[in-house]
C-alpha positions, 0 to 999 in steps of 0.5 A: 473772241475779238476783245481778248486780253492777256488772260484770254490768250492764256486761256486759249493756250491752255485749251490748245495744250489740253485739247491738242489743237484749236481751230480759229476762223475769222468772223464772217461779218467782215466779209459781208461788209466787204461784199456790201461795199463791192456790190454797188460798184458791180451793179454800177458796172452792169448799168454801164454795160447796158448803156454800152459803156466800155468802162462798165466791163472794167468795173464788172471784171475788177469788182466781180473778181473781188465779189467772187472770192469774197463769196467763196470765203462766205460759203466755205470754211476757209480761211482758218488756222489750226494751232497745236502745241507743236506749231500752226497751220494757216490755210487760205483759199489758194494755199496753206502753210505750216510752221513749228513755233520754234521756226520764227523769232518774233511775231508783231502786230503791224499796220499794212495796206489792208489793216492790222496784220501779224508780221512774223520774222522767221529764224535762220533754221526755218526750212521752206520750199525753194519759192519760200526761200526766194521770197524770204531772201527778198523780204528779210525773212518776214512773212505777213499773216493777213488774217487774224482769225477773229482775234485782234492782231495784237492778241494773235501776235501775243498768242504766237509769241507765248506759244513759241516761248512755251515750245522753246522752254519745253525743247530746252527742258527735253534736251537736259 
């Protein structure tokens, strides 16, 4: 599913419309690679601790936290995204968030510190919590969805924009 094109995005949209919802999950390989990168640093930290070095504790704590959360992701069903004709829910390890397709103006693929992500610009009418309003005020109504759930960032952004267009079209059709 990672090498989707426009036709595949359209097929996924049709699946959402027919089934009522589609759940997307990331590929586990990405998290295995992260764990593979983390483990040597963790082992090196343990060796330093056994040699009586204080730096070993810093390495074990720092990389241990990453390994812990990476292990949770590998052993659980998180993160995931549920896409419905009405909107989407993105669920991570520590929190989840939902929005209607009409709650944002645009979704675009961008480079971030962690790689390709989808950046969403929420509309003025989007209702969120008090904390969400404060964050939105600081971030100019932009939000980052750091996981693309097995899709390329460009394809996930295209999917979100097409679902938004579809929702706006049906909202316009329903109001006449």
